N, C-alpha and C positions, 0 to 999 in steps of 0.2 A: 808121242807121250803128250800130253796134256801140260798147259802150260800151270806153274806153279800159284801167281793168281786167281785163275780159272779152279783149282782144287781148293787154294782158300775159299770163295764165292761159295764154291759145293759143301763146303768143311760150315760155314757159318749159317747157310742156310737150314742146312740140318739141325745147328746148337738153337737157331732161334728161339723155334717153338717152343725147347722143352723150357728155356725161360720165360718166353712169355706165360706158358703155364703156370710155372712156379711163382710169378712176381703177381697172377690172377690169385692162385690162392694163399698167397701168405695176405694180402690185401684184405678177404674174406675173413681169412683166418684169424687175423687184425682185428677186424671188427667185430667178429663172434667172442673173441676174449676180452674186447673190452667189455659185453653187455655181459658176459657171465660174473665177471668181476662186478659190476654193476648192480647186479641183481643178488649174488650175493654178498656184498655190503648193505643192499636195502635190507636183506633179511636178517642179517645179522642183528641189525638197531631195532627191527621188528621183533627181536626175541626179546629183547633187553625192555621193549613197551608192551612185552606181554603180550603181543599177537602173534600167538603160536602156528595162528590156520594162515594167516597173510604168510609170513617167513616159510611155512611150507611152499607153497602156491611159489613163491619165487623161486625157491630152491631146487621144485620138482624143473619149474620153465627153463634154469639155466642147466639145469643138468643134461634133458632134452636137448638143448643147443649145444651143451658140448658132447655128446652124443653125434648127433649131426655133424658135428665139426670133425672130430676124431673122425667117422665115416671119408668125410671129406679128406681128409688128409692121408688117407691110407697108402697112395699111391706117393706122395711127398714126403718121405719119414723123415727128411733133416728139418722137414719146418714142423711135422709132429711130435718132436725132441727137442724143442726150440725153446727159450727161455721163455716167450710171452706163453705158451701153453701152458707149458709150467705154472706158469702167476695163476693162470685161470683154472687150474685144478687146483691149485694151493688154498685159491680164497675159494672153492665150491666147497673141498674138503673140511676148510673151518667153520662155514657156515654150518654143513651139515651134525659135524662131531661137536659144534656150539650150542643148538639146537637141542641135539641128543642129553649131553652133559646135564644142561640144564633145568630139560623135560624129564630127567631122570629115566631115560630109554637106555634102547643097548645101542651102542656103536655102530657104527654105518661099517664095511669094511672097504678097502680098497677096491676091491672089486665091483662091487655092487655100485661105488660110485662111476666106475669109467677113469680111475686116477692114476697116475704113475707111485709107485711104494714113497719115493722119494717126498712127492709131493701133498702126498698122505700124510707121511710124518712134518711136514713145514705146517699145513692145515692145522695138526692135533697140537703141533707148541705155537703157534698161534692164537689158538684157543685159549691158554693158559691166560693170557691178556684178556680174553672176552668174560673169564672165570672171575678175575680179579676186579674185573667192571660190576659185574656182575653182585660179588661179595660187598664190596662196597658200597652199590646199591643199598642192598638188601641191610646193612648196617645204619645207614641213615635212616633205616625204616624202623630202625627195631628190634629189625626182624634176623636171629642167631642160628636159627632152627638149622640150616643146610651148612653155613659157612665152616665147619669144620672138616663136614664132608668134604666138600668141594678142595678145600686147602689139600686134603689128604691125596685127591684125583690130580690137584695141579704138582704135587709133589712124584704121583706114579708117573704120569705124564715126562717130566723131567728124569723121571731117571731110566726111563724107554728111550728116549734120545739119546742121553750119555752112552748106552749101551750101544747106539747105533754109531760106531766110533769107526768110520768107513773115510776114505779117499775124498776129496771136495768131485772129484768128478763123478762118481755115483751117488752122493749124497746131498747134492746142491743147495751148501751153504749150512749147512745142519746142525753145525758146529756154534757157529753165529747164536740160530736161532734156540739151542739148548742154553747160552751161557745169558740169552736174555731174560729167559723162563725162570734161570734161578731170580736174576735179580726182583722179579715182581712176585715170587713165592714168597721171598726174604721179605718185601715191604707188606706184603698180603698178612703175613703172619705176625708182623709188629702193629699192624692196624684192627687185627682181631684181637691180640693181644690185650691190648687196649680198651677196646669195646665191651669187651669179657671182664676184667678187671672195674672198669665202672660200675657195669649191672648189680656184678658183688657189693660193690661200694654201695650204689643206690636201695639194694636189696636189703644191708644192714641199718641205715639208715631211716627207710621207712620200720624195718623192724624197732629201733630205738624210738619213735617216734609215736 
């Protein structure tokens, strides 16, 4: 019969490679996720600057990196469904969705992006803030051509988020995202209303003069 200490030594030797592999995979995944988030943020800024080709390049690079990351984590299920991977997926989804909405293109679907449904919905919600930013920039330029359309899209997004009333474990904080979109929509509606009324007033003054 073997000694208990010998048994423990053997068990520890058996467990250690697993944790070493998990730790190495985690460190690599963290670096990749940070790059995905950085590239997605840079892409969104490019969209607002009107640099759509650059934005697509950045998003496509981030998308490829996320695909590689997902493949690397296939044998590390806990890491694949961790918070930092979710955040990277969310940022990528937000980037692609923002580009599609501003460029008036079809929305990408979760499967095409390789992101979870919860991350996609989070990214969809975050895109409302980017639509507000784009609308305000348009108002400053005196361009109201798409502002009402984008406000309507923001309201549709909010409606979708509110309809996904599921437990926190499944929805990853979606309720908070939905609540924040409501405030952004109301402020945007107020800004747009003031701008449109001002344009009407300016038109009447021009007519009188």
